[in-house]
C-alpha positions, 0 to 999 in steps of 0.5 A, a space after each residue: 135161274 142161270 148158274 155160273 161155275 167160277 173156279 180159282 185161277 193160278 194165283 190165290 188172293 192172300 185174303 182167302 188163305 185164312 178161310 178157304 182151305 180147299 177148292 169147294 165152290 162157294 154157292 152165291 145167289 146173285 139177284 139182278 134184272 139182267 145178266 151183265 152184272 153177274 158176268 162182271 161179278 164173275 170176273 171180279 171173283 176170278 181175279 181174286 182167286 175165289 172159287 164160287 158157283 153163282 146162281 142168277 135170280 132175275 125175279 125177286 119172287 124166286 129168291 125163297 125157292 133159291 134159298 131153300 134149294 141152294 143153301 148159299 153162303 152169300 147173297 149179292 143184290 145189284 141195284 135193288 129198289 128200297 122195297 126189293 131190298 127190304 123184301 129180300 132181307 126179310 126172306 133171308 132173315 126168315 130162312 137163312 138169317 146168317 147168310 150175308 147180303 151185299 148190295 152193289 150199286 153204280 155209285 155209293 155214299 155214306 147215306 146210301 150205305 146207311 139206308 141199305 144196312 138199315 134195311 138188312 144189308 151187311 154193306 153196300 159197295 160200288 161196282 166202280 171200286 172192284 178192289 173194295 167189292 172183292 175185299 167186302 166179299 172176302 170179309 163177309 165170307 170169312 165172317 160167315 164161315 167162322 161163325 158157322 164153324 164156331 156154332 158147329 164146334 159149340 154144338 158138338 162140345 155141348 153134345 159131348 159134354 152131355 154124353 160125358 155128364 150122362 156117363 159120369 152121372 150113371 157110373 154105377 149104372 149097367 150100360 151097353 152100347 148098340 150099333 145097328 142092333 149089335 152090342 159093341 160095348 158093355 160095362 162091368 155093371 151090365 156084365 154083372 147084371 146079366 151074369 156074364 164074366 167077360 165082355 167077349 161073351 156079349 160084344 158082337 152079339 145081337 142085342 135082341 138075344 138078351 131080351 124075351 120075345 115080347 120085349 123085342 118089338 118095342 126095343 127095336 122101335 125104341 132103338 130106331 126112334 132114339 137114334 133119330 132123336 125121337 126118344 125122350 126120357 121114357 122108361 122102356 119095360 124089358 124082359 131080360 134073359 140072363 146067362 143062366 136062362 132065367 128072366 128078370 124085368 128091367 126098366 131101360 133108359 135109352 140115350 144117343 152115344 158114340 162108339 169109334 166115331 159112329 153114333 150108337 144107342 146106349 141102353 142103361 139100367 139105372 142103379 137105383 139110389 134109395 134114401 131112408 124115406 124111400 126104403 121105409 116106403 118100400 118096406 111098408 109096401 113089401 109087408 102088404 104084398 104077396 112075396 111070391 107074386 108081388 101083388 097086393 094081399 087081399 086086405 090091402 087090395 080092398 083098402 086101395 080100391 076103396 080109396 081110389 073109388 072115393 076119388 073121381 076118375 081123371 078121364 075114361 072109365 074104370 072097370 073092376 075085373 075078377 080073373 081066375 084060372 079055368 079048372 083050377 081044382 083039377 090043376 091042383 089035384 093033378 100037380 099037388 100043393 107045391 106045384 100049384 103054389 108055384 103056378 100061382 106065382 108064375 100066373 100072377 107074374 104074367 098078369 103083373 107084366 100087363 098092368 098099366 101104370 094106374 092099375 091096382 091088382 091083388 089076390 082076392 081068393 084062393 086062385 082069383 085076382 081082383 083088378 081095378 083098371 083105368 082105360 079110355 073106354 069100356 072097349 079098351 078094358 075089354 080088349 086089354 082083358 082079351 089080350 091077357 086071356 090070350 097071353 095066358 093061353 099061349 104061355 107054357 108054365 114050367 112046373 118042375 119037369 113039366 110044362 103046363 098050359 092053362 086058360 083063364 077067364 075074366 069078368 068085368 064090371 064097368 063102374 059108373 056114378 050109379 054104382 053104390 060101391 066096391 061090394 056091388 061092383 065086385 058082385 057084378 064082376 063075379 057074376 060076369 066071371 060065372 057067365 065065363 065058366 058057364 060058356 066053357 072058360 077062356 074068355 071075357 065077359 063084360 057085365 054093365 050094370 045099366 042094362 035094365 030099362 027101368 033103371 035106364 029111364 030113371 037114370 036118364 030122367 036125372 041126366 036130361 034135366 042136368 044136361 038141359 040146365 047146363 046148356 041153358 046156363 053155359 056150364 060146359 067147357 072144352 078140354 084139349 089133349 095134344 097130339 104128338 108127332 112121331 116124325 119130328 114135325 113141330 105142329 100144334 095139333 089138339 083133340 078136343 072134348 067136352 066136359 060138363 060142370 055141375 051146379 057146384 062147378 065140379 067137372 063131370 066126365 063125358 062117360 057120365 052124361 053123354 050116354 043119356 044125351 045120345 038116348 034123348 036127342 041132345 047130342 046135336 045141341 052138345 056138338 054145336 056147342 063144342 064146334 062153336 067153342 072150337 072155332 073160337 079157339 082156332 080163330 084166336 090161337 090158330 093151331 095147325 089142326 084141331 080135331 072135333 068129333 061129331 055124333 051120329 045125330 049130327 052126321 044125320 043132321 041136314 041143317 048142320 052144314 049151313 049152320 057151320 058155314 055161318 059159324 065159320 064166317 062169324 068167328 073168322 076161323 080158317 076152315 083148314 085148321 078144323 078136322 071133323 072126326 066121326 067114329 068108324 061105327 057111325 061111318 059103317 052104319 051111315 056110309 051114304 050120309 058120311 060120304 055126302 058130309 065129307 064132300 061138303 066139308 071138302 068144299 069148305 076146306 075142312 079136314 075129315 078123320 075117322 076115329 076108333 078105326 080098325 075095330 070094325 067088321 071091314 075096316 080095309 074095305 071102308 078105307 078104300 071107300 072114303 078119301 079121308 085126311 086122317 085115320 085114328 087107330 082105335 085104342 083097343 088095338 093098343 092094349 097089349 100091342 107091345 107083346 102081341 104079334 097079331 095086333 102088330 100085324 093088324 096095325 101095320 096093315 092099317 098103316 100100309 093101307 093109309 100110306 098108299 092113299 096118302 092118309 095120315 095115321 094117329 094112334 089113340 090112347 097111348 099110355 106107355 113107352 113100350 106101345 109108343 116104340 112099337 107104333 113108331 116102328 110100325 110107321 104111325 105118324 102121330 100119337 095121343 094119350 096120357 103118355 103124351 099129356 092128359 086132357 087139360 081145360 082150354 082157357 081163352 084169355 081176352 
């Protein structure tokens, strides 16, 4: 490309006064075979007094790069062929639709002009009529700049209108405006909420000083994400520190605003408006909860658990947990009844702060709490419980003038379809809790009921029959869960999984039938069904990326690659849209086979990911061994991440290691906005989980 700088002469053409108020050179792309027409155009523009910066594009194939790099306000084509004009106009329409395109020819008549305009030109002029050329160029530039100015004005007006509507709508809300981490403005409601008399007490102070330590990491991430337009209408849970030293749990709404002409983030605590029905519901709930802790009373807790267990889970697993402070009798004897009751309320508040949106928790015994948890898998439930036990151990409970430190234990029972009901599950959880006590307390024990050989065999006999029948009768279907970008890229990325339908067409979750399939050499057949179905989806819908997991059996299957090559040909799916994922555990145990598989997939342009990454013994060592495309950070590391500095450091180390190797990262099983804010701050590029979207059935329409 050859560039010419053309600046205004001593006199300015009157037509330019309306739309050129400074000497900024107009970027112009000029496509011609030779340089001579460009120099002739230079002379015309100079005589018209127009400041311009022309870039000569001799080859048509260079036009897309020039459009992207130079952001022109005008395109001029010298004597293009019909095909060249159509090709360049199509590129212009795709990359910069508003840029005017003018054709200059030696001779022009109405028929030629009409044909050129039909193919995308704004006008066609003759080089033999220089005044006409000048007039058309000025007209098109004026029109382009006026349209651009109008668009910018409308966009700004819409932004201000949204901000005004937000302020008016939330006139009773508590609002603080934050710039670069500093409070710059607060309204009266914010002052009243936090217990301050004057704005001067808060303005100019770091916003983090208003919140407890566990809130600061997610708040910092949410502020950055909001300022970059990456934050939607998510509610951020926050622990606020009031002027009198007490704390209160809040839910914050974040919105982009403006203060003194500079962008800021508004922190909004909505003023809840209650109607009569909502008030009646809250009153009914209140009599069912313990007034000190806010958790369910025993009778209502058991009722809610039974109601939940009567319905099938939407995904993942359910666990029943019994929590109890260790050495509670000694604590009560030492501090007395009043202080003990105060401790139980504070202890319950710590548990309540960790609960997920679908968890049920309440008082089960004198000091025991019963929780019904829904998590992605058993390890997630165990990791959440471990994070809670660690939180309790680190927390100092203020009882009068003393600060007491207490440990607690958690016994978990994993619920499966083989469980007979709540009573049996509670017995299993209590047995697990007793094992905690026998080991000295301060820990978590998971007691899965399907651990007896005879029971497993009977269990498998039933499921193997169902699985084989479902394969023969094609009673499987795919579900997909979107993977969302945290960097602003707009891509269609999905993680797919399999569901089985029973003979009554009811959906059966993988946690019900896959363990039996793994124990009875049926995973290869299921994996191939999923791969074939996924390739059909890729061929018809062309997602940017579709993740499909392989079991250990398929990784060790030497016939898989030949079969996969045939399926790629028969479906016509583009291989680079498929990403095969294998767990870190399988990768560690069968590293040579995974390395060989990865090499063959590379030859076929298929992407590769390690899922559940970060939970193994030597994750960083594994990271340096395999050149993968994606790391999916294990969901267990997301449990309690927002308030756990150690977990944040572990995730940050994974992201740093992946970034150095140009590997993209996905955070698994993100369930709440606080965790999303933290992983955004840590540099994770993608997330998946129920906060993004629940899995939904893939339906292919013919």
